DSSP file (Angstrom, degrees, kcal/mol; ACC not computed):
  #  RESIDUE AA STRUCTURE BP1 BP2  ACC     N-H-->O    O-->H-N    N-H-->O    O-->H-N    TCO  KAPPA ALPHA  PHI   PSI    X-CA   Y-CA   Z-CA
    1    1 A M              0   0    0      0, 0.0     2,-0.2     0, 0.0     0, 0.0   0.000 360.0 360.0 360.0 135.5   74.0   61.0   11.1
    2    2 A K        -     0   0    0      1,-0.1     2,-0.3     0, 0.0     0, 0.0  -0.523 360.0-123.6 -74.3 130.6   70.7   61.3   13.1
    3    3 A E        -     0   0    0     -2,-0.2     2,-0.4     1,-0.1    -1,-0.1  -0.574  22.6-127.4 -74.8 130.5   69.1   57.9   13.8
    4    4 A L        -     0   0    0     -2,-0.3     2,-0.2     1,-0.1    -1,-0.1  -0.680  25.4-124.6 -81.2 130.2   65.5   57.6   12.5
    5    5 A K        -     0   0    0     -2,-0.4    34,-2.0    33,-0.0    35,-0.5  -0.508  27.8-171.0 -80.7 142.6   63.2   56.5   15.2
    6    6 A K  B     -A   38   0A   0     32,-0.3    32,-0.2    -2,-0.2     3,-0.1  -0.854  23.2-109.0-125.3 161.6   61.0   53.4   14.8
    7    7 A T        -     0   0    0     30,-2.2     2,-0.1    -2,-0.3    -1,-0.1  -0.182  38.0 -97.0 -75.9 172.5   58.1   52.0   16.8
    8    8 A E  S    S-     0   0    0      1,-0.1    29,-0.4    28,-0.1     2,-0.3  -0.330  71.7 -61.4 -76.3 177.4   58.2   48.9   18.9
    9    9 A I  S    S+     0   0    0     27,-0.1     2,-0.3    -2,-0.1    27,-0.2  -0.510  73.8 169.7 -70.0 127.1   56.8   45.9   17.1
   10   10 A V  E     -B   35   0B   0     25,-2.2    25,-2.1    -2,-0.3     2,-0.4  -0.906  34.4-113.7-134.4 159.5   53.1   46.7   16.3
   11   11 A E  E     -Bc  34  92B   0     80,-2.0    82,-2.3    -2,-0.3     2,-0.4  -0.809  29.5-168.6 -93.6 135.3   50.4   45.1   14.1
   12   12 A L  E     -Bc  33  93B   0     21,-3.1    21,-2.7    -2,-0.4     2,-0.6  -0.975  10.8-159.9-129.6 116.9   49.2   47.0   11.1
   13   13 A T  E     -Bc  32  94B   0     80,-2.9    82,-2.8    -2,-0.4     2,-0.4  -0.878  16.6-161.4 -93.2 120.5   46.2   46.1    9.0
   14   14 A I  E     +Bc  31  95B   0     17,-3.8    17,-2.0    -2,-0.6     2,-0.3  -0.884  16.2 164.8-106.8 132.3   46.3   47.7    5.6
   15   15 A T  E     - c   0  96B   0     80,-2.3    82,-2.1    -2,-0.4     2,-0.3  -0.944   9.3-173.2-136.1 160.4   43.4   48.2    3.3
   16   16 A R  E     - c   0  97B   0     12,-2.4    82,-0.2    -2,-0.3     3,-0.1  -0.996  28.8-101.5-151.3 154.8   42.6   50.3    0.2
   17   17 A D        -     0   0    0     80,-2.7     2,-0.2    -2,-0.3    80,-0.0  -0.325  46.4-102.4 -62.2 154.3   39.9   51.3   -2.1
   18   18 A S        -     0   0    0      1,-0.1    81,-0.1    81,-0.1    -1,-0.1  -0.483  20.6-151.5 -75.0 155.6   39.6   49.6   -5.4
   19   19 A I  S    S-     0   0    0      1,-0.2     2,-0.3    -2,-0.2    -1,-0.1   0.564  74.0  -0.7-106.7 -13.4   40.9   51.6   -8.5
   20   20 A C  S >> S-     0   0    0      1,-0.1     4,-0.7     0, 0.0     3,-0.7  -0.973  83.4 -87.8-161.7 173.2   38.6   50.0  -11.1
   21   21 A Y  G >4 S+     0   0    0     -2,-0.3     3,-1.5     1,-0.3     4,-0.3   0.916 123.1  53.6 -55.2 -47.1   35.9   47.3  -11.5
   22   22 A A  G >4 S+     0   0    0      1,-0.3     3,-0.8     2,-0.2    -1,-0.3   0.778 104.0  57.0 -63.2 -24.5   38.4   44.5  -12.1
   23   23 A D  G X4 S+     0   0    0     -3,-0.7     3,-1.3     1,-0.2    -1,-0.3   0.694  87.0  79.4 -76.6 -17.7   40.2   45.4   -8.9
   24   24 A D  G X< S+     0   0    0     -3,-1.5     3,-1.2    -4,-0.7    -1,-0.2   0.710  72.9  78.5 -61.8 -20.5   36.9   44.9   -6.9
   25   25 A I  G <  S+     0   0    0     -3,-0.8    -1,-0.3    -4,-0.3    -2,-0.1   0.818 103.6  34.1 -64.6 -29.1   37.4   41.2   -6.9
   26   26 A D  G X  S+     0   0    0     -3,-1.3     3,-3.0    -4,-0.2     4,-0.4   0.277  97.1 174.8-105.1   8.4   40.0   41.4   -4.1
   27   27 A S  T <   +     0   0    0     -3,-1.2   -10,-0.1     1,-0.3    -3,-0.0  -0.345  61.3  27.7 -60.7 136.6   38.5   44.4   -2.2
   28   28 A P  T 3  S-     0   0    0      0, 0.0   -12,-2.4     0, 0.0    -1,-0.3  -0.865  88.6-142.7 -97.6  26.7   39.4   45.6    0.4
   29   29 A H    <   -     0   0    0     -3,-3.0     2,-0.2   -14,-0.2    -2,-0.2   0.906  29.5-163.8  60.1  46.4   42.8   44.4   -0.5
   30   30 A K        +     0   0    0     -4,-0.4     2,-0.4   -15,-0.1   -15,-0.2  -0.476  16.9 174.7 -78.0 132.0   43.6   43.5    3.2
   31   31 A K  E     -B   14   0B   0    -17,-2.0   -17,-3.8    -2,-0.2     2,-0.5  -0.998  15.5-156.6-135.6 130.2   47.1   42.9    4.3
   32   32 A I  E     +B   13   0B   0     -2,-0.4     2,-0.4   -19,-0.2   -19,-0.2  -0.928  18.9 173.2-113.7 124.5   48.2   42.3    7.9
   33   33 A V  E     -B   12   0B   0    -21,-2.7   -21,-3.1    -2,-0.5     2,-0.4  -0.972  18.4-157.2-132.1 148.2   51.9   43.0    8.8
   34   34 A K  E     +B   11   0B   0     -2,-0.4     2,-0.3   -23,-0.2   -23,-0.2  -0.987  43.6  95.1-121.5 134.3   53.8   43.1   12.1
   35   35 A G  E    S-B   10   0B   0    -25,-2.1   -25,-2.2    -2,-0.4     2,-0.5  -0.991  71.9 -62.6 174.7-170.2   57.0   45.1   12.4
   36   36 A R        -     0   0    0     -2,-0.3     2,-0.3   -27,-0.2   -27,-0.1  -0.897  49.3-167.0-105.6 132.2   58.7   48.3   13.4
   37   37 A F        -     0   0    0     -2,-0.5   -30,-2.2   -29,-0.4     2,-0.1  -0.849  27.3 -96.8-118.8 152.1   57.7   51.4   11.5
   38   38 A Y  B     -A    6   0A   0     -2,-0.3   -32,-0.3   -32,-0.2    49,-0.1  -0.422  20.2-149.8 -67.1 139.1   59.1   54.8   11.2
   39   39 A K  S    S+     0   0    0    -34,-2.0    48,-2.6    -2,-0.1     2,-0.4   0.760  75.7  94.5 -78.5 -26.0   57.5   57.4   13.4
   40   40 A N  B  > S-G   86   0C   0    -35,-0.5     4,-2.5    46,-0.2    46,-0.2  -0.587  77.7-140.2 -66.9 122.8   58.2   60.1   10.9
   41   41 A T  H  > S+     0   0    0     44,-2.1     4,-2.9    -2,-0.4     5,-0.2   0.864  95.5  47.9 -56.9 -47.8   54.9   60.3    9.0
   42   42 A K  H  > S+     0   0    0     43,-0.3     4,-2.7     1,-0.2    -1,-0.2   0.929 114.4  46.1 -65.6 -45.2   56.4   60.8    5.5
   43   43 A L  H  > S+     0   0    0      2,-0.2     4,-2.2     1,-0.2    -1,-0.2   0.902 112.6  51.0 -65.3 -41.2   58.9   57.9    5.8
   44   44 A F  H  X S+     0   0    0     -4,-2.5     4,-1.5     2,-0.2    -2,-0.2   0.958 111.6  46.4 -61.1 -50.8   56.2   55.6    7.3
   45   45 A I  H  X S+     0   0    0     -4,-2.9     4,-3.2     1,-0.2     3,-0.4   0.939 111.6  53.1 -55.4 -50.1   53.8   56.4    4.3
   46   46 A D  H  X S+     0   0    0     -4,-2.7     4,-2.0     1,-0.2    -1,-0.2   0.902 106.5  52.3 -52.7 -43.8   56.7   55.8    1.8
   47   47 A S  H  X S+     0   0    0     -4,-2.2     4,-0.5     1,-0.2    -1,-0.2   0.860 114.6  42.0 -65.4 -35.3   57.5   52.4    3.3
   48   48 A I  H >X S+     0   0    0     -4,-1.5     4,-1.6    -3,-0.4     3,-0.8   0.923 111.7  52.7 -76.1 -47.2   54.0   51.3    3.0
   49   49 A V  H 3X S+     0   0    0     -4,-3.2     4,-1.0     1,-0.2     3,-0.3   0.884 104.0  56.9 -59.5 -40.0   53.2   52.7   -0.5
   50   50 A S  H 3< S+     0   0    0     -4,-2.0    -1,-0.2    -5,-0.2    -2,-0.2   0.771 118.0  33.2 -65.3 -26.2   56.2   51.1   -2.1
   51   51 A E  H << S+     0   0    0     -3,-0.8    -1,-0.2    -4,-0.5    -2,-0.2   0.604 129.7  27.2 -99.6 -16.2   55.1   47.7   -1.0
   52   52 A Y  H  < S+     0   0    0     -4,-1.6    -3,-0.2    -3,-0.3    -2,-0.1   0.806  89.9  84.8-121.8 -45.7   51.3   47.9   -1.1
   53   53 A L  S  < S-     0   0    0     -4,-1.0     2,-0.1    -5,-0.3     3,-0.0  -0.383  73.1-116.5 -75.0 145.7   49.7   50.4   -3.6
   54   54 A P        -     0   0    0      0, 0.0     2,-0.3     0, 0.0    -1,-0.1  -0.422  30.6-103.9 -75.6 152.9   49.1   49.5   -7.1
   55   55 A V        -     0   0    0     -2,-0.1     2,-0.5     2,-0.0     0, 0.0  -0.629  36.2-157.8 -72.1 133.8   50.9   51.4  -10.0
   56   56 A I        -     0   0    0     -2,-0.3     2,-0.6     2,-0.1     5,-0.1  -0.963  10.5-158.9-120.4 121.8   48.5   53.8  -11.6
   57   57 A Y        +     0   0    0     -2,-0.5     2,-0.3     2,-0.0    -2,-0.0  -0.265  65.0  75.5 -98.8  49.7   49.2   54.9  -15.2
   58   58 A E  S    S-     0   0    0     -2,-0.6     3,-0.2     3,-0.0     2,-0.2  -0.972  70.7-123.5-148.3 160.9   47.2   58.0  -15.2
   59   59 A N  S    S+     0   0    0     -2,-0.3    43,-0.1     1,-0.2     3,-0.1  -0.456  79.6  50.2 -97.5 178.5   47.3   61.5  -13.9
   60   60 A N  S    S+     0   0    0      1,-0.2    42,-2.0    -2,-0.2     2,-0.3   0.909  78.9 122.1  58.1  48.0   44.9   63.4  -11.6
   61   61 A Y  E     -D  101   0B   0     -3,-0.2    16,-1.6    40,-0.2     2,-0.3  -0.925  33.8-179.1-127.1 162.5   44.5   60.8   -8.9
   62   62 A S  E     -DE 100  76B   0     38,-2.9    38,-3.1    -2,-0.3     2,-0.4  -0.986  18.5-140.4-151.6 163.8   45.1   60.9   -5.3
   63   63 A W  E     -DE  99  75B   0     12,-2.4    12,-2.3    -2,-0.3     2,-0.5  -0.992  10.2-149.9-123.2 135.4   45.0   58.8   -2.1
   64   64 A E  E     -DE  98  74B   0     34,-2.1    34,-3.0    -2,-0.4     2,-0.6  -0.879  19.8-145.0 -98.4 135.8   43.8   60.0    1.3
   65   65 A I  E     -DE  97  73B   0      8,-2.7     7,-2.5    -2,-0.5     8,-1.1  -0.912  15.1-171.8-111.2 122.3   45.7   58.1    4.0
   66   66 A V  E     -DE  96  71B   0     30,-2.4    30,-2.7    -2,-0.6     2,-0.6  -0.948   3.4-172.4-117.2 112.7   43.8   57.3    7.2
   67   67 A L  E >  S-DE  95  70B   0      3,-2.5     3,-1.8    -2,-0.5    28,-0.2  -0.928  77.0 -20.1-110.3 120.2   45.7   55.8   10.2
   68   68 A N  T 3  S-     0   0    0     26,-3.4    -1,-0.2    -2,-0.6    27,-0.1   0.884 130.0 -48.2  50.1  44.2   43.5   54.7   13.1
   69   69 A G  T 3  S+     0   0    0     25,-0.2     2,-0.5    -3,-0.2    -1,-0.3   0.425 119.5 104.5  83.7  -3.0   40.6   56.8   11.9
   70   70 A K  E <  S-E   67   0B   0     -3,-1.8    -3,-2.5     2,-0.0     2,-0.3  -0.947  73.0-122.0-119.5 128.7   42.7   60.0   11.4
   71   71 A T  E     +E   66   0B   0     -2,-0.5    -5,-0.3    -5,-0.2     3,-0.1  -0.483  34.0 170.8 -66.3 124.0   43.8   61.4    8.1
   72   72 A I  E     -     0   0B   0     -7,-2.5    11,-3.1    -2,-0.3    12,-0.8   0.511  56.3 -33.2-112.2  -6.7   47.6   61.6    8.2
   73   73 A G  E     -EF  65  82B   0     -8,-1.1    -8,-2.7     9,-0.3     2,-0.3  -0.998  49.2-115.0 174.6-175.3   48.4   62.5    4.7
   74   74 A F  E     -EF  64  81B   0      7,-2.9     7,-3.0    -2,-0.3     2,-0.5  -0.974   9.2-147.1-144.5 156.5   47.7   62.4    1.0
   75   75 A I  E     -EF  63  80B   0    -12,-2.3   -12,-2.4    -2,-0.3     2,-0.5  -0.996  15.4-174.2-123.4 126.5   49.4   61.1   -2.2
   76   76 A N  E >  S-EF  62  79B   0      3,-2.4     3,-2.0    -2,-0.5   -14,-0.2  -0.971  74.2 -25.6-124.3 116.7   48.8   63.1   -5.4
   77   77 A N  T 3  S-     0   0    0    -16,-1.6    -1,-0.2    -2,-0.5   -15,-0.1   0.899 128.2 -46.9  49.1  50.2   50.2   61.6   -8.6
   78   78 A S  T 3  S+     0   0    0      1,-0.2     2,-0.5   -17,-0.1    -1,-0.3   0.342 112.0 119.8  75.9  -3.3   52.9   59.6   -6.6
   79   79 A E  E <   -F   76   0B   0     -3,-2.0    -3,-2.4     2,-0.0     2,-0.4  -0.809  57.0-140.6 -93.9 127.7   54.0   62.6   -4.4
   80   80 A V  E     -F   75   0B   0     -2,-0.5     2,-0.4    -5,-0.2    -5,-0.2  -0.737  17.7-174.6 -96.7 135.2   53.5   62.0   -0.7
   81   81 A Y  E     -F   74   0B   0     -7,-3.0    -7,-2.9    -2,-0.4     2,-0.3  -0.994  10.2-154.6-126.2 120.8   52.3   64.9    1.6
   82   82 A S  E     -F   73   0B   0     -2,-0.4    -9,-0.3    -9,-0.2     3,-0.1  -0.745  11.5-163.6 -95.4 149.1   52.1   64.4    5.4
   83   83 A M  S    S+     0   0    0    -11,-3.1     2,-0.3    -2,-0.3   -10,-0.2   0.601  78.2  37.5-100.9 -16.8   49.7   66.3    7.5
   84   84 A I  S    S-     0   0    0    -12,-0.8   -43,-0.2     1,-0.1   -42,-0.2  -0.927  72.0-134.4-132.5 156.9   51.5   65.5   10.8
   85   85 A D  S    S+     0   0    0     -2,-0.3   -44,-2.1     1,-0.2     2,-0.5   0.882  90.4  30.2 -75.8 -43.6   55.1   65.1   11.7
   86   86 A K  B    S-G   40   0C   0    -46,-0.2   -46,-0.2   -45,-0.1    -1,-0.2  -0.969  76.1-133.2-130.2 125.8   55.0   61.9   13.7
   87   87 A A        -     0   0    0    -48,-2.6     2,-0.5    -2,-0.5   -15,-0.0  -0.510  19.4-138.0 -71.5 138.3   52.5   59.0   13.3
   88   88 A S        -     0   0    0     -2,-0.2     2,-0.3   -21,-0.1    -1,-0.0  -0.869  22.3-165.2-102.1 129.6   50.8   57.7   16.5
   89   89 A F        -     0   0    0     -2,-0.5     2,-0.2     4,-0.1     4,-0.1  -0.826  10.9-160.7-117.0 153.8   50.6   54.0   16.8
   90   90 A L        -     0   0    0     -2,-0.3     3,-0.2   -79,-0.2   -79,-0.1  -0.502  46.5 -91.1-108.3-175.8   48.6   51.6   19.1
   91   91 A D  S    S+     0   0    0      1,-0.2   -80,-2.0    -2,-0.2     2,-0.4   0.896 121.0  25.8 -60.2 -41.3   49.3   47.9   19.7
   92   92 A V  E    S+c   11   0B   0    -82,-0.2     2,-0.3   -80,-0.0    -1,-0.2  -0.998  84.0 178.9-124.1 128.6   47.0   47.1   16.8
   93   93 A N  E     -c   12   0B   0    -82,-2.3   -80,-2.9    -2,-0.4     2,-0.4  -0.850  18.7-152.0-130.3 159.0   46.5   49.6   14.1
   94   94 A S  E     -c   13   0B   0     -2,-0.3   -26,-3.4   -82,-0.2     2,-0.4  -0.995   6.0-169.9-132.9 142.0   44.7   50.0   10.8
   95   95 A I  E     -cD  14  67B   0    -82,-2.8   -80,-2.3    -2,-0.4     2,-0.4  -0.999   7.4-169.9-129.8 133.2   45.6   52.2    7.7
   96   96 A H  E     -cD  15  66B   0    -30,-2.7   -30,-2.4    -2,-0.4     2,-0.7  -0.976  12.3-149.5-125.0 131.7   43.2   52.7    4.9
   97   97 A F  E     -cD  16  65B   0    -82,-2.1   -80,-2.7    -2,-0.4     2,-0.7  -0.876  11.4-155.7-102.2 113.6   44.0   54.4    1.5
   98   98 A I  E     - D   0  64B   0    -34,-3.0   -34,-2.1    -2,-0.7     2,-0.3  -0.784  13.1-141.0 -92.3 115.1   41.0   56.2   -0.1
   99   99 A Y  E     + D   0  63B   0     -2,-0.7     2,-0.4   -36,-0.2   -36,-0.2  -0.516  22.5 179.7 -78.3 134.2   41.3   56.4   -3.8
  100  100 A K  E     + D   0  62B   0    -38,-3.1   -38,-2.9    -2,-0.3     2,-0.3  -0.994   4.0 179.2-136.0 143.3   40.2   59.6   -5.5
  101  101 A T  E       D   0  61B   0     -2,-0.4   -40,-0.2   -40,-0.2   -41,-0.1  -0.996 360.0 360.0-142.4 145.3   40.2   60.6   -9.2
  102  102 A D              0   0    0    -42,-2.0   -41,-0.1    -2,-0.3   -42,-0.1   0.458 360.0 360.0 -81.4 360.0   39.1   63.7  -11.0
């Protein structure tokens, strides 16, 4: 079985847009984590999403995923789409989820 490559230990600041007025109270929903992350973009996004994004009980929504100022993927109705194969990390990183709805 092929070993999945991870980063060295890096810091990641995670933020996201609010999904409704009641969610604004905690905006920008900032969380700082340190750890080793998958370099494979889809696996990296999946690992963050499962621990961070709220559950949304509606259709026709998406998240744009921006890592260090560059869009690396999208989530459409819970399906992850990566735009690049490998995520590039710095010593200190930021990822922001931009909420979109139709």
